[in-house]
Phi, psi and omega in degrees: 000122177235122180300134177273124181287353179117172185290152175249107179276114179266316174232129179283162174146179178232148178201154172224141180182178179287134183277118179228144174154193181149206182290117187301317180299321177291318178299327181298334178291345180261353182304133178078007179247168177288352185269347176292128179301151176294121183275345184303131176072019187257157159263116186265122179250119181237139178219166181218169178255188186288350181278349183284149173243162177305318181296316181289325175298317178303312181295317179293321177297317178300317178296322177297318181300330181279356183283150177303137178090347183295331181297345178252013174293136186265336178197155176237123176244131185243128179291156180296134178277148173288158180296331180294336181288338178056040174256100181284163177301316181299317179295317180297317178300316179298318179299308184298316183287352176284346184249109180301333179298335181269347184290343184268356185232156173296137175229122180231133181239178177069032178270146187273071170223154180101226187272037179232166176221129005286168181213156171246161176248159177225147182278104177303127182094346176284184180247136179230168179220138177233139173227118184231126183212121180065242178254008182252135176221136177237122177245129180223150175271120182270319183206134179240000000 
């Protein structure tokens, strides 16, 4: 159990959309196939395990941005990294701000889902809402 210091708001904004996501490395195996979920109109939730490095996360995120439908993603939520991953807040902010495609949407990181404890779950295919302003972010499940 590692206490979560709270969300990291990288880009402010509000969005509502269909909840899609999961483990980024696993999703990457679906890139370019008919099995990758439709990203259009989604709030995309991505998380990783302790094997990820900042460099590999950057590359996988870039590949995700190139997928069909990403131009219509409404928000990006990033799960909290384990300490073994060595992805600092400063490094993550630099990675995200390197992509102009992400500047138009809310991006919030350090959320407790995925390979961390404690964690929350989200209903893939359900509807969620994010509101991020300053250092405050509220994520809610609207419909599951």
